[in-house]
C-alpha positions in Angstrom: 113.7 106.3 103.7 110.3 106.9 102.1 109.9 106.8 98.3 107.0 108.8 97.0 105.4 107.7 93.7 102.7 109.9 92.0 101.2 108.0 89.1 98.5 109.4 86.9 96.4 106.9 84.9 93.9 106.9 82.2 92.1 104.4 80.0 90.0 104.8 77.0 88.0 103.0 74.4 86.7 103.8 70.9 83.7 101.8 69.9 83.1 101.0 73.5 82.2 97.3 73.9 81.3 96.8 70.2 83.1 94.4 67.8 86.2 96.2 66.3 86.5 98.6 69.3 90.0 99.5 70.4 91.2 100.4 73.8 94.3 101.5 75.6 95.6 102.4 79.0 98.3 104.7 80.2 100.3 105.4 83.4 102.5 108.5 83.8 105.0 108.7 86.7 105.5 112.4 87.7 108.8 113.0 89.5 109.7 115.9 91.9 111.9 117.6 89.4 109.1 117.8 86.9 110.3 114.9 84.9 107.7 112.4 83.6 107.9 108.8 82.5 104.9 107.2 80.6 103.8 103.6 79.8 100.9 102.6 77.7 99.4 99.3 76.7 96.7 98.2 74.2 93.7 96.3 75.4 93.5 92.8 73.9 90.8 92.2 71.3 90.1 88.7 72.9 87.8 90.5 75.4 85.8 93.3 73.9 87.4 96.5 75.0 85.3 98.9 77.1 86.1 102.2 78.9 85.8 100.5 82.3 88.1 97.7 81.3 90.7 100.3 80.0 90.5 102.4 83.2 91.2 99.2 85.5 93.9 98.2 83.0 95.6 101.6 83.5 95.6 101.0 87.3 97.1 97.5 86.8 99.8 99.2 84.5 100.6 101.7 87.3 100.7 99.1 89.9 103.0 96.8 87.8 105.4 99.7 87.1 105.4 100.8 90.8 106.4 97.2 91.8 109.2 97.1 89.3 110.5 100.4 90.5 110.2 99.2 94.2 112.1 96.0 93.3 114.9 98.0 91.8 115.0 100.3 94.9 115.1 97.3 97.2 118.0 95.7 95.3 120.2 98.8 96.2 121.9 98.0 99.6 122.7 101.5 100.2 119.0 102.5 100.4 118.4 100.4 103.5 114.8 99.1 103.7 112.7 101.5 101.7 109.0 102.3 102.4 106.6 103.4 99.8 104.0 106.1 99.6 102.2 105.5 96.3 99.4 107.7 95.1 97.5 106.7 91.9 95.5 109.6 90.4 92.5 108.8 87.9 89.7 110.7 86.5 87.6 107.6 86.5 85.2 107.4 89.5 84.5 103.8 88.5 88.1 102.8 88.8 88.7 104.6 92.0 85.5 103.1 93.5 86.5 99.6 92.5 89.8 100.0 94.3 88.6 101.8 97.4 84.9 101.1 98.1 83.4 98.1 96.3 86.2 95.5 96.1 86.0 94.3 99.8 82.1 94.0 99.5 82.5 92.0 96.2 85.1 89.8 97.7 82.9 89.2 100.8 79.9 88.4 98.5 81.8 85.8 96.4 82.4 88.3 93.6 78.7 89.1 93.2 77.3 92.6 93.0 74.4 94.0 94.9 72.0 92.6 92.3 73.5 89.1 92.9 75.2 89.0 89.4 78.9 88.4 88.8 80.9 91.5 89.1 81.8 93.1 85.7 85.5 93.0 85.0 86.2 90.7 87.9 89.4 89.3 86.1 90.9 92.8 86.0 89.7 93.8 89.3 91.1 90.7 91.0 94.4 91.2 89.2 94.6 94.8 90.4 93.7 93.7 94.0 96.6 91.2 94.0 99.1 93.7 92.8 97.8 96.3 95.3 98.2 93.8 98.1 101.8 93.1 97.1 102.7 96.8 96.8 101.2 97.4 100.2 103.7 95.0 101.7 106.2 97.9 101.1 104.1 100.8 102.3 101.0 102.8 101.4 98.9 102.9 98.3 96.2 105.4 97.9 93.8 106.0 95.0 92.7 109.6 94.3 90.1 110.8 92.0 90.9 113.9 90.1 89.0 116.0 87.4 89.8 115.2 83.9 91.4 118.6 83.5 94.2 117.5 85.9 94.9 114.3 83.9 95.9 115.6 80.6 99.3 113.8 80.4 97.8 110.3 80.9 94.8 111.2 78.7 97.1 112.3 75.9 99.3 109.2 76.1 96.2 107.0 76.0 94.8 108.8 73.0 98.1 108.7 71.1 98.1 104.9 71.7 94.6 104.6 70.3 95.5 106.7 67.3 98.3 104.3 66.5 96.0 101.4 66.9 93.6 103.0 64.5 96.3 103.6 61.9 97.5 100.0 62.2 93.9 98.7 61.8 93.4 100.8 58.7 96.6 99.6 57.2 95.6 96.0 58.0 92.2 96.6 56.4 93.9 98.0 53.2 96.1 94.9 52.9 93.1 92.6 53.3 91.2 94.5 50.6 94.3 94.4 48.3 94.6 90.5 48.6 90.8 89.9 48.1 91.0 91.2 44.5 
């Protein structure tokens, strides 16, 4: 039996790469019956959030959730040995390029880009690569670029997550001001 997973991802950052910036990533599973299931995650402040880091984090989130779902499917003895057909849709040409075109070149070059410099976001790309390899043990994984207009669900989830982060930051700032007086 083949299990088809369609996952739409998006990542975003407000204040891209500057101190105080916030970022989030989302992954939305779309099921045949029209149902949807969404996950979001905030980007850590320890590494300055950027749009590119958010987009790769969204792919990581999708791969992690696909692996969890695959593990649940495998644990059901009535299913037999399932095969996967996973498609991850993103409006980020950067994220799709990382996972389809550039990753093997970077790996072969010792994680150096064409200019001989360390690959940006190498930590996340390597993590995504490892998850991708594990998921491919169960079947196919394909990355598909889509126009932004076809990614509204994931984009909306990502923006709502960043809105919540901004509200939380403003509340934290107000508390800090109140205690300074």
